[in-house]
N, C-alpha and C positions, 0 to 999 in steps of 0.2 A: 464520609460518604454516606448519604442517606440509604436506609434499608428499604428500597422500593422493590417489592416482589410482585410479579403478576398474579392475578387471582388463581389461575391454574398453573401447576408446575410446568406444563408443556406449552403454555400460551406465550408466544413471542410476538406481541402485537406491535404495530407502528408506534403506539403510545409509549410502550415500554422501551423501545429502541430510542425514541426521542428523549425520554427521561434519562436514559443512560448517557446519551450524548451531552445533555445539559449538565449532568453530574461531572463529567470529565472536563467540559468547558469551564465549569466553576472551579474545579481543582487546579486547572492550569492558570486561571486568572488569580487564584488565591496564593500562588507560590510566592514566598517571601523573598522578593528581590530588592537589593539595595538600590538607592538612587544614583550612587556614584561608584565608579565612573560612568557617566551617562553614555559615553561612547559604546560601552558594552550593554548596559542594562536597558537603555531605551529601545534599541532594536529587539532585544529579547522580549520585552513587554509587547512590542508590536507583533511579533510572531505569535505569542500566546493569545493575543486578542482576536486572532483569525478564527473563522468558523468552519473548521474542517469537518469531514465526515466522521472522524473518530472511530472508524470501523475496527481498527486493530485493538484498542483498549476495550471496546464494546464486545468484541469476539472473546477476548481474554476473560472478561467479566462474566459473560454468558457461560463459558465452559467452567470457570472456577466456581461460580455460584451453584451451578447444577451439581458440582462435586462436593459442595459443602465447605469451600475454602473460606478463610477469614476475610471479613470485609476490609480490614486495614491492609492486609497483604495484597488484596486485589486492587485496592486504591493505589498503593505504591507501585506495584508491578504494572498496572494499567497506564498510569501517568508516565512511568519510565519508558514503556514501549512507545507511547505517543511522542515523547521527546526524542527518542532514537529515530523515529520516523521523520520528525521535523528537522532533525540534524541533517539527515540525508537529503531532504528536500532543499534546504538552504544551500547546501554545497552543490547539489545537482543543478539548481537554478543558475549558479555561477558558471559551471562547466558548460551548460547548455545555452546560456545567455537568454533565458526566459525572462520576460518582463512582468508577467502576472502569475499569481498563485492564489487560488480561491477568490478571484475577483479583485485582489489587492496587488499593489506593486510589490515585486520581490525585494528582498533586502538590498541586493547589490544595485538594483534600479533606484530605490528610494534613497539609499545612502551611497555606498560604493563597494567595490569588491573586497577591500581590506576589512571593512566593517562586517561584511557578510561572512568572510572566513572566520573572523573572531566570534561572531554570533553563533555560527554553527558549532565551533569548538565549545563555546559556553553551554550550549544546549546539550551537547553530548556529555559533558562533565556533570551537568545537573541530572541527566538520566542515570548515570552511574551512582550518584549520591542517593537517588530515590530507590533504586532497585536494592541498594545495600540496606535499606530499612525493612525489607521483608524479613519476617522472623521464622517462618516455617521453611525448612530445607534451604536456609539462606545461602550456604556455600554452593549448593547445586544450582540454585536459581541464578546466582551471579555468574557461574561458569557457563551456564546455558545461554544467558543474555549476551555475554562477551563473545561466545562462539558465533552466535547469530549476527552480531554486529560486524564481525570480520567477514562473514559470508556475504553480507550486504555490500560491503566495500569491494569484495572480489567481483560481485555482480556488476557494480558500477564501473569497475576497471574493464570488464569485458565489453560493457556498453560503449565506453569511449574507444576502446581498441578496435571495435567492429565498425565504427563510423566510416562511411564511404567505401567499405570493403564489400564489393559485389560478389565475393566468393563465399560469404558466410552462408552456412547451410541451416536447414531447419533444426538439426541436432545441436549446432552451435547456439542457435537462438534459445533453445530450451535449457541449455546449461546456464546461459546468462540469466534467463527468467527465473529459474529455480533458485539461484543465489540472490538476485536483486530483489525479487518480490516474494517468492515462495518461502524463503527462510524466515523472513520477518513475520509473515502471517502464520507460518508453522510454529514460530516462537510463541505466539499468543495462545494457541491451543495447547501446546506443550506445557507452558507455564501454568495454564489452568488446571491441567492434570497433576502436575507436581504439587501445586499449592493445595489441591484437593486430595492429596495423599493417595493417589492412584498407584497401582502396581506398574512396574516398568513396561510391561506389554501394552497396557492401556495408554500410558504416556506416549509411547512410541507410535501407537495407532493415531492418537490425537495429533501428534506432530506431522505424521504422514498425511492425514486429512487436511491439515492447514496448509501444507506445502502444495498439495494438489489444488486446493481451493485458490491459493495464491497464484498458481500458474494460470488457472481459468480467469482470475481477476486481471492479470496482466495482458492476456490475449484480448480480453474484452476492452481493457483500457486502450490498447493499440487501435482497436476498431473505433471506439468512441472518440479518440483523438482526431479522427477525420470525419466521422459520420454524425457526431452529436452536434448540438448548437453551442456557439461560443458562450452564451449567457449561462447555460446550465453547467458547462465544464469549468467556467471561471478562469479560463486562460485562452490564449490564442490557439486556434485549431491549425492542424497541418504542420506544426513546427518540427515535429520529429522527422517527417518525411523530407521537409525542405532542408534539414541539416544533414541528411544522409544517414539517419538512424536506421539500424536494421530491425525493423518491426516485422511482425508476422505478415502484415500486408505487403511490405516491399519485397520480402523473400518470395511469397507466393506469386506476386505480380511478375517478378522476373522469371520465375519458373514457367509462367504462362506464355509470356512473350517479352523477352528481355529488351529487344530493340524498340518495341512500341512503348514500353514502360520508361525506358531511358529518354525517349523522345518527349514524352509528357513531362518528364522531370528535368528537362534541359534548360528551361527558362522560367525563373521564379520572379520576374519583374512585376508581374501582376499576380499576387499571391491568391486572391479570391478566385480568379479565373483558373489558376493552376489547381486549386483544391477541387473546383467543380469538375475539371477534367479527370483528376484522380478518382473522385467519387464515381463518375460515369464509367470509367474503365473497370474499377473494382466491382461495381454492381453488375455491369453488363457481361463480365467474364466469369461471374459466379463466385468470385473470391470472397465477397462479404458473406454469401450463403455458406461457403466452405468454412469460414472462420466461425460463424454462428454455430455450425454443427460441431466444430472442434471444441468450442466452449461448453456445449451441452455434454459432450463426451467426457470432459474433465469433471464436470459437475456430477455426472453419473458415477465416475470413479470415486470421487470424494464421498458420495452417499453410500457406496459399497463398503467403504472403510467403516462408516458409522454403524453398520450392522452389529459390529462387535462392541460398540460403546454403550454403557448402561444408561437407562432412563433416569432423570428427564433430559440429560445432556444430549442423548441421541436425537430426540425430537426437536430440541431447540436449535441444534447445529444444522439439522436438516432444513428447518425453516430459514436459518441464516443464509444457507446456500441459495435459497430461492430469492431472498432479498438481493443478493449479489447478482444473480442471473437477470433480475428484472430492473436493475438500476439504469439510469440514463445519463449518469455523469460519475 
């Protein structure tokens, strides 16, 4: 992994973020995969050729570099976290029957569900082999990684369990989000602190920051899933709501007027028209504005945690939260 450091310790420029993204793209593409059996390794290569945002390994790298962590450890941990994330995406796409991911056909769509299940399994095993290469606090890193992996699975279990359940509350939603999204992003900042030899209190603060940021990220993702444009998102819009997913939008919409919301969602024969009706309802009833305020509130909470984090990590993570807040996909 190239040693690219911004000119100023606290300078987190778009160029720097783009460079980190390319570093991790290169690392994924350079993984030494056998050619056979092609049934396994061809789909794996297909996944690694995708151009994701790589926000999780970038976040881990930012936190770890600011704390003086080893570049090799950051490389192995960062790629492992990205593989863990991709493992969840491949299996989530099967469960949710999504056809596109990052503008490309999903594995089960391009091949079949059996291939996709095995591909996800293979990605997960690769993530474990890479995180095992970390040398600093290796046992602690592995235990932390495995705990987060299980929490993400629990979050996905809640996600599936809650489908089409109109009794799910805001509190239920946040339990699901904390596990499904918060824990994985919290893992990134937590590992950055561990690899940077920080004390237990700082590591815990970094984890808490990441989990709060992850919650904000998921709320924003719920909103973008219907309010963004399909090209920038790289997948079909409105799919969560049409499948009966319990997102922040659906829960708040039901609280506002359950009968009207159910009426809007009663017929999905014309998906584009249904999404337009959903958008209109969510905007006109102030739900989008409420969600945007909620996102900002979580960002503010995350920044409050950072007050206790030493520089230059504090400044760089503060800038990273702004990047999250201003994203459009």
